C-alpha positions as CSV (number, residue, x, y, z in Angstrom):
1,M,-75.9,-27.7,30.9
2,I,-78.1,-29.8,28.7
3,G,-79.0,-33.0,30.8
4,R,-81.7,-34.5,28.6
5,I,-82.9,-34.1,25.1
6,S,-86.2,-35.2,23.6
7,G,-87.3,-34.7,20.0
8,V,-87.6,-36.3,16.5
9,L,-84.7,-38.4,15.2
10,L,-83.7,-36.9,11.8
11,E,-80.4,-38.6,10.9
12,K,-78.3,-41.6,12.0
13,N,-74.6,-41.5,11.0
14,P,-72.8,-43.6,13.6
15,P,-71.6,-42.4,16.1
16,Q,-73.5,-39.2,15.5
17,I,-77.3,-38.6,15.3
18,L,-79.3,-35.5,14.6
19,V,-82.3,-34.8,16.9
20,D,-84.9,-32.1,16.0
21,C,-86.1,-30.3,19.1
22,Q,-88.9,-28.0,18.0
23,G,-87.0,-26.7,15.0
24,V,-83.5,-26.8,16.4
25,G,-81.3,-29.7,15.2
26,Y,-78.9,-31.1,17.8
27,E,-75.9,-33.2,16.7
28,V,-75.4,-35.8,19.4
29,D,-72.6,-38.4,19.6
30,V,-73.8,-41.7,21.1
31,P,-72.1,-45.0,21.9
32,M,-73.1,-48.0,19.7
33,S,-75.0,-49.5,22.6
34,T,-77.4,-46.5,22.5
35,Y,-77.3,-46.4,18.7
36,Y,-78.6,-49.9,18.4
37,N,-81.6,-49.0,20.6
38,L,-82.6,-45.9,18.6
39,P,-86.1,-45.8,17.0
40,Q,-86.6,-45.4,13.3
41,L,-86.0,-42.0,11.6
42,G,-88.9,-39.6,12.1
43,E,-89.8,-41.1,15.5
44,K,-89.5,-39.5,18.9
45,V,-86.3,-40.1,20.9
46,T,-85.3,-39.2,24.4
47,L,-81.7,-39.3,25.6
48,F,-79.8,-38.5,28.7
49,T,-77.0,-36.2,27.7
50,H,-73.6,-34.8,28.7
51,Q,-72.5,-31.5,27.3
52,A,-68.8,-30.8,26.9
53,I,-67.7,-27.2,26.3
54,R,-64.2,-26.7,24.9
55,E,-62.5,-23.7,23.5
56,D,-63.1,-24.9,19.9
57,A,-66.4,-26.8,20.2
58,H,-69.6,-27.4,22.2
59,L,-70.2,-31.2,22.1
60,L,-73.3,-33.2,23.1
61,F,-73.1,-36.9,24.0
62,G,-76.3,-38.9,24.4
63,F,-77.1,-42.1,26.3
64,D,-80.0,-44.6,26.5
65,N,-80.0,-44.5,30.3
66,A,-78.7,-42.6,33.3
67,A,-76.3,-45.5,34.2
68,E,-74.5,-45.2,30.9
69,R,-74.1,-41.5,31.3
70,A,-72.8,-41.9,34.9
71,V,-70.2,-44.3,33.7
72,F,-69.2,-42.0,30.8
73,R,-68.7,-39.2,33.3
74,Q,-66.5,-41.4,35.5
75,L,-64.5,-42.5,32.4
76,I,-63.7,-38.9,31.2
77,K,-62.4,-38.0,34.6
78,I,-59.5,-40.4,34.2
79,T,-56.3,-39.0,32.9
80,G,-55.7,-39.9,29.2
81,V,-59.3,-41.0,28.6
82,G,-61.2,-38.5,26.5
83,A,-64.8,-38.5,25.3
84,R,-64.0,-40.5,22.2
85,T,-62.3,-43.2,24.2
86,A,-65.1,-43.3,26.7
87,L,-67.6,-43.7,23.9
88,S,-65.5,-46.5,22.4
89,I,-65.5,-48.3,25.8
90,L,-69.3,-48.0,26.2
91,S,-69.7,-49.2,22.5
92,G,-67.6,-52.3,23.2
93,M,-68.9,-53.2,26.7
94,T,-72.2,-52.9,28.6
95,V,-72.2,-51.1,31.9
96,P,-72.6,-54.4,33.8
97,D,-69.8,-56.0,31.8
98,L,-67.5,-53.1,32.6
99,A,-68.5,-53.2,36.3
100,Q,-67.7,-56.9,36.3
101,A,-64.3,-56.4,34.7
102,V,-63.4,-53.7,37.2
103,T,-64.5,-55.9,40.2
104,M,-62.6,-58.9,38.9
105,Q,-59.7,-56.6,37.7
106,E,-59.7,-58.1,34.2
107,S,-57.6,-55.9,32.0
108,G,-57.9,-58.4,29.1
109,R,-61.6,-57.7,28.7
110,L,-60.9,-53.9,28.5
111,M,-58.1,-54.5,26.0
112,K,-60.6,-56.0,23.6
113,V,-62.0,-52.6,23.1
114,P,-60.4,-50.8,20.1
115,G,-58.0,-48.1,21.2
116,I,-57.5,-49.5,24.7
117,G,-53.9,-50.8,25.3
118,K,-52.5,-52.6,28.3
119,K,-51.5,-49.4,30.1
120,T,-54.8,-47.6,29.6
121,A,-56.7,-50.8,30.7
122,E,-54.7,-51.0,33.9
123,R,-55.2,-47.3,34.6
124,L,-58.9,-47.7,34.0
125,L,-59.1,-50.6,36.4
126,L,-57.1,-48.7,39.1
127,E,-59.1,-45.5,38.8
128,L,-62.5,-47.2,38.6
129,K,-61.9,-49.5,41.5
130,G,-64.2,-48.5,44.3
131,K,-66.2,-46.2,42.0
132,L,-67.6,-48.8,39.6
133,G,-68.1,-52.4,40.1
134,A,-67.0,-52.6,43.8
135,D,-70.6,-53.7,44.6
136,L,-72.2,-55.3,41.6
137,G,-75.5,-55.2,43.5
138,H,-75.8,-51.5,42.6
139,V,-75.3,-52.1,38.9
140,P,-78.5,-53.1,37.1
141,G,-78.2,-56.4,35.2
142,A,-74.9,-57.4,36.8
143,V,-74.8,-60.7,38.8
144,P,-72.3,-61.2,41.6
145,M,-70.0,-64.2,40.9
146,H,-68.6,-66.8,43.1
147,D,-64.9,-67.8,42.7
148,A,-65.7,-71.0,40.7
149,E,-67.9,-69.0,38.2
150,S,-65.2,-66.4,37.8
151,D,-62.6,-69.1,37.0
152,I,-65.0,-70.7,34.5
153,L,-65.6,-67.4,32.8
154,N,-61.9,-66.6,32.6
155,A,-61.2,-70.1,31.2
156,L,-63.9,-69.6,28.4
157,L,-62.5,-66.1,27.6
158,A,-58.9,-67.6,27.4
159,L,-60.2,-70.2,25.0
160,G,-61.3,-67.4,22.7
161,Y,-65.1,-67.2,23.4
162,S,-66.6,-63.7,23.5
163,D,-67.9,-62.1,26.7
164,K,-71.4,-62.6,25.5
165,E,-70.9,-66.3,24.7
166,A,-69.1,-67.0,28.0
167,V,-71.6,-65.2,30.2
168,A,-74.5,-67.0,28.4
169,A,-72.8,-70.4,28.9
170,L,-72.2,-69.6,32.5
171,K,-75.9,-68.8,33.1
172,K,-76.9,-72.3,31.8
173,L,-74.7,-74.1,34.3
174,P,-76.3,-75.8,37.4
175,P,-75.7,-73.8,40.6
176,G,-72.7,-74.9,42.6
177,S,-70.8,-76.4,39.6
178,T,-67.1,-77.0,40.3
179,V,-64.6,-75.3,38.0
180,S,-63.7,-78.5,36.0
181,D,-67.3,-79.6,35.7
182,G,-68.4,-76.1,34.8
183,I,-65.9,-75.7,32.0
184,K,-66.8,-79.1,30.6
185,L,-70.5,-78.4,30.7
186,A,-70.0,-74.9,29.3
187,L,-67.9,-76.2,26.4
188,K,-70.5,-78.8,25.6
189,G,-73.2,-76.1,25.6
190,L,-71.1,-73.8,23.4
191,S,-70.3,-76.6,20.9
192,R,-74.0,-77.3,20.5
193,G,-74.9,-73.6,20.2
């Protein structure tokens, strides 16, 4: 199995890139989160990879870090979730966001990813529970939330703010804010932003 690839970035055609490794060009499919962190064409790139061998194809998937690859591998083990769907999930959510959605059992956040319906989102939450997000302390970049923070976040998401906006507003709140005060302060901050 190919676990890591290092070479010169020759082409970028989302979601696929071409990496030259000493004269051999490898086509690698990457999630958009990895794609946005790629260097310029002609520069050196190193990716963690997952190789899938099927009857009709040998596919290589690349990731910016080991955590992304580990989540990808967890996702493709789930019935009905193929490699394309797993890439789509990782393109639409960061690993900490996905872990948080699993911990808080928020199917709505998963349903925002193109191609993920209600049934698939619920299956993902059920299958990933205990494997991803059960302890946010093990996921780099994720912050454990108290009940009030969770309620404030859900309220902002229900009002139509994106995950990024809601989490950014939550970080600006004073510690120990009540739900109603937190929502008011977050909305004030978002209206200024």
